[in-house]
N, C-alpha and C positions, 0 to 999 in steps of 0.2 A: 572442580574446574567449571567455569561458566560454559553453559551450551550454546555456542555461538551456532550451531546448526540444527537449533532446535524446530524451526521453523518448518526444514525440511523434512524433518521426523515427523511433524504435526501434519504435514500435507500426505506423507506415506502411509500413516496410520489411518488419518480419517475418511481417506477416500478409497479405503476397500471394501466392498460391499460383496454380498453373496451373489449379486447380480453382477451381469459383467455387459461390455459393449459401448462404444462411445457415441459421439455424435453421427449420425446417421442420413444426411439429407435432413436436416431440420426435424428428426423425428424423435424417437424417445431418447434421451441423455441421461447418462447416470451422471452421479455427482462428481466423480473423478474428471470426467469430461466436461462438466460446467466449471469446476474451478480451474482447471486448464487452461479453458476458454477467458475465464473470468481475468486470470491472473498474465495472459498474453496479450489482451486488449486494454487493460486498465491503463488509462492515462498517468494516474496518480503515481502508478508503480513505477511505470515508465520516467516521469519527472524524476523518481527518487533514483533511479538507476542514471540515468543522465548527472546527476548532483555526485553521485559515487565517481563518476569516470571525471569529472570536473575537478575532483579532489584528487585524483589519481595523477592527472596532467599538471596540478597544481606540484604535487609533490616532483613531477620530474623537473620543473620549472627550477624548485627550490635545490635540487639537488645538483644542478646544473650550474649555480653559483659557487661551487669549490673548485671547480675547473676553468682552466684561463679559457678567455676570449681570443678569437684569433680572425682578423680580417684581412682580405687584399684585394686589390683592386688598381686602376688605372685610369687615366684620362689622356685626351687628346685633343688639340686646337690650336687655334692662330691668335696671334697678337699682332697688332698694327701700330705705327706711331712712335715714339721715342718711347722706349721699354729696356731693363736689363737684360743682356744675353745670359741665358744661366750658365753659360760655359764660358764664355769668358770674363763675366761679372762686367759687361762695360754696357754703357748707355749707345744705343742705337735704334736708328729710324727704319728699319727694315720690318718686313713681314716675317715672323719668326713662328715656323711651326715646330710644336712639341708633344711629346709624349713622356706623360710621367708615370711611374710605377711605383706602390709602396705597399707595404705590408704593416699590420700595427698588432700586439697580443699585450693583453692585459690581466692580471689575477689580482684576487682579495686574498690578503695574508690574514687578515684578524678584521673583523667587522664586529667586535662587544658580542659575540657570540651568536648574533640576530642569526646567520645564515644555520648555524647547528640547530636552534633552536624553532626555527620556521619548518626546518625539515621534519624535526620530530613533534609539532604541531599539525603538519600535512599528516604524518603517518597515524595520529591520534584522529583527525579528521577522517582519515578513509576508515579506518575501523568503525567509527560513530557511523558513519555513512552506509556501511554494511549492514549494521543493526538497526538501521532506519530502513531499510528496504526489507530486513527479516519481521519488520514491525509491522509495514505498511501490507504484506502477503498476508500476514497474520489478521487484519483488518479485513482484507477485501475476502478473505476463506471464510472467516466467520460469519461476515455480512451475507455471503454466497450460501453458506447452508443453512442459514436462517430462512433464505428466500426460498431456496429449494424444498426445506419441510415446509414452508406455507402454499406451495404447489401440491405438494404431497396430502396437505390435510386439507385442501380446497377440492380435491379430487374428492377425499372422503366424505366431506360435507355434499359433494355432489350426489355422492351415491345414497346417502342416507336421504337424500330430500327425493329423488328417483324412487326409491324404496317407498317412500311414504305414500306418493302418487300413484305408484302400482298398487298397493293396499288400499287406498281411498277409490281407485278406480275399479278395482274388484268388487268392493262394497258396494258403488253405486249399480256396479250390473246387476246384484244380486239384490238390492233396493228395488230396481225398477221391474224387476220380476214379480216381487211381493207387492208391489204397488199395482201393479197389472193385473194382479191375482184377485186384487181386493184384501189382502192380508194387513197391508201398511197403508197409511193415509198417505196422499201426495205430498203433504208439507215433509216426509221425511224423505224425499227425493229431492225435492227443491234444497232442502238443507245438504245435501251429501252433494248435490251438484255445486253449490256455494263450495263446500270444503274443498271440491276438486279443484274449481278453478283457483282459490287461493294456493293448495298445492303444486298445481302448476308455474303459479307465478313465482314460488320458493325456488322451484326447479329452473327457471330463468333468473332468480337472483345469484343462485349457486353457479351456475354458468358463467354468470358476469364478474363471478368472485372469482373463479377459477381462471377464467380469460386475464383480468389484471393481475393475480398471483403471478401468470406465467408471463404478463408485459413486465412488470417488476424484476423476474428473473433476467429477461433477455436485454433488459436495459443495464442490470449489474454486469452481464456479460460483454455488453456493449456490441451486440449484433442485432441486426434488424427482425422486428417479432413477425411471426408469422404464425396463422390460427393452426398449423399441423404441429406446432412445437410439444412437444410433451417430456416427462421425466420416468423414468423408470423407478419406481417405488418399491424401496428394499421390505422386507417384512420386518417390523419393527413392534417387540413385545415390551411393551415397561416393564417387566419383570425382569427382563435380560440387563436392564439399567440400575446399578444399583448408586442411592446416593452416598458420597463420601462420608463418612462418620468423624473426618477431621473438623478441628476448629476454624473459624474465619482467621485467628493468629496462625494458626499452622499452614493453610493454605496460602496466606498471605507471604510468608518466610520461604515456601518452596518456589511462589512464583518470582519474587525478586531475583533469584536466580536462573530464572527461564523467561523472564518478559524480556525480549529484544529492546523495548523502548526504555528499561531502567539502565542498561549499559549504555545504551546511547546517551543518556543524561548525564550518567555518571563521566562518561568520556568528554561529553561538554565542559565540565569543570577543569579535566586535566588539558584539554585544550586552551581554555581561558588562562590557566596559569602560564603554559609556553607563551600566549599572547602578553602578558604581564613581563615576562624575560625578555621578549624580542624588544618591548616597548622600552625598557630599562636599557638596550643594548645601544638606543641611542645616544645615551650619556658618555660612552667610551670611543676613544679614539678609533680611528680607521687607519691600516697599513695596506698599502697593494703596490704592484710592481709592475713596471711595463716595458716593452720593447717596440722598437719599429726600424723599417728599413726603408729605403728610399733609392731610388735611379730616375734619370731622363734623358731624354733624347731631343736635339732639335735638326732641322734641317738647313743649318747655316756651315759656311766655311768659316775654319779656324787655321791660324798660320797657312793661310793658302789652301787649304785641302778639306774636305769633308769627311769625318769618319764614319763608317759604317756605323749601323743601330748597334750590333753587339759591342764593337768597341766602346762605344760613347756609354753604353748601360755600364760596361765593366768600370769604365774610368770614373763615372760620375755617382758609382755606389755609396752610400751612406749608411749608418745605422747610430741608433741610441738605444739606451737603455736607462731607466728611473726607477727611482723608489717615491713612493706618495704617502704622506702621512698627513690626516686630518684630525685635528682637534678640536671638536666643538668645544665653542666658548659660550656664544650666546646664539641661541637658536629661536628668538622671538617667543617664548615659551611653548613651542612645539614640542619638543619632547617632555616637558612636564604634563602638558594635554594630553598626549599620546599615552602615557602612563596611566593617568586619571581614567582615560575612554577605557583602556584594556581593565583596569580593577573593577571599573563598573559592570564591564562585560563577563566580567569572573562572578560577581553578585548576581547577573540577571541569568547565568547558567548554576548554581548554585537555587537561585527560586525554580528555574525550570526543574530542576533535580526534585526540589520537595513537592512540587506541583504533579509531576509524574507520578511518583511515590504514592501521593495522597489519591491521584484518579484511581490507580490502579487498586489501592485498598479499597475505595470506594464501588470500583466495579465488582471487586470479589464482594464485599458486603450484601451489593444488589442482588448479584447472582446467586448468593448462599440464602438470602431471605426468599429470592423467587423461587428457587430450587425445592426448598422446605416448603412453602407454600403451595405450590404444582403438585407436590407429591401427597399431601393434605387433600387437595382440592381432585386429584384423580383417584384417591381411596373411596372420597364421599361420592364420586360422580361413579364408579363402579357398582356401588350399595343401593345409589339413586335408579341406575339403569335395571339392576336385578329386581327390585321391587315393582318399578313402573312396568315393566315387560309381561311380568305375571297379574298386574293390575288390569292391563291393556287386553290382555289375552282375556282373562274374565270379562270385561266389558264387552268385548266382542260377540262373546258368546251369547250373553245376557242382551246383548240388542238384537243379534239374530233371532232369538227366541222372544224379542218383544217385550222383555223386562224392564230395560231403560229405554229413556228416550233419547233424541238424538246428540241434545245436548251435552248428555252425560258421556255419551260414547266419544263424541268430539274431544272433550275434556281429555279423557283418559289416552285416546290418540296424539294427540298434541302434547301431551305431559311426556310422553313416551318418545317420542321422537326429538323431544326438545333436550331430553336428557341424554339422548346418544350422541345428537350433536354437541353438548357437552363434555361429554366425556371424549370425544374424540380432540374435540380442542384441550382439554387438560391431559390428554395422552400425550400429543405432540409438544405442547408447553413443557411437560415434565421432563422427557427425552431431550430435548434442546438445552433447558436448564444443566441437566446431568451433565451433558457434554461440555458446556462453557465451563463447569467447575472441573472437568477431566482437563480441557485445556489447560487450565493456571495450575494444574497440578503435573502436568507432563506426561499422565497415563495415557494408556492406549485408546485412541478416538474411534476404534473402529463401530461402524454402527451395526 
């Protein structure tokens, strides 16, 4: 059975964090609050929901074609000059005031199955619209998760930049003391002061990157951006996120049953099939029945007396019933054109379904390749950081002892902190890629 409510499960699983709390005066937000806000405010999702409501309204209208129509009403007015008295049926030159009452009813008996096929098509369109809503929710959620992780990543990058600046500042203070004591030349102090200025700039850049990441997240949530906006960063350890051992083909086969856009595309073909049947129904005769009732009142004398309103209405009451058969013989090629357009629409639906499948496979192939590359990058970054951390520690000791110059020390420091930044990048890239594959597999998406 296809999982119609997969997106609901996806949200329930992905939004569970060890941390808690919702949006608090634009303060720290957890992922659950971010996703809920984005889904609530997203105009594309609202457009999909309105489209679903429109399809539901179309169904109501087509179901109504099965039941009779009934209308009633009346009219009143005056006539002057020579006209027929509707009671005596004689020509008169009097002013005649009249009241007319009527009621009409009609019902279609047969219309080439067009009504039934329209109802079936509407029901398919409603189901397809429901899947489109789910697909839109999926896309919004994945995008928000990526932007949320970018904010967490940017915060980590800022922390690394601040740590590098702190280390440089400590080294600068130590160097100043040694220069003042005459143990080191003034050039060492100048070099470290230049490095300190560079690190301060890197902190500023990291702060700007964090602000941009928050701005992108706020825009995805469609809320005004504020400087105090922040997110609750969960504890994410890459070792807790195992990359699936399934192949691309296996992931694709699972995703075909899970992704709502696939089911929506399949239903598009089914809807187009009903469209062809509706168009062919135009070649068939239509059969209907109708009934009407009529009565009137005039303010004229008849045989020397004026009958009251109720008496005239009863006396003048008439009704009729009819059967209408319409057999199309020539329709200016209208029916032929309708059938041809319906068949072309079915062909377009087939193409759309193939495109949707191909896009899904391409997305999975890209996600699979990126996930494997991210895992390798993360492992390599771990080894690199471990090695450069020890190299920096030794270089710092040797620099303090005067065994190496500042250029060598600076190189070791920059290599270490750059490796840390690369490790953070590969860490969050790997985690997100793993969760994307989990999304296609329908696995638990808890971070």
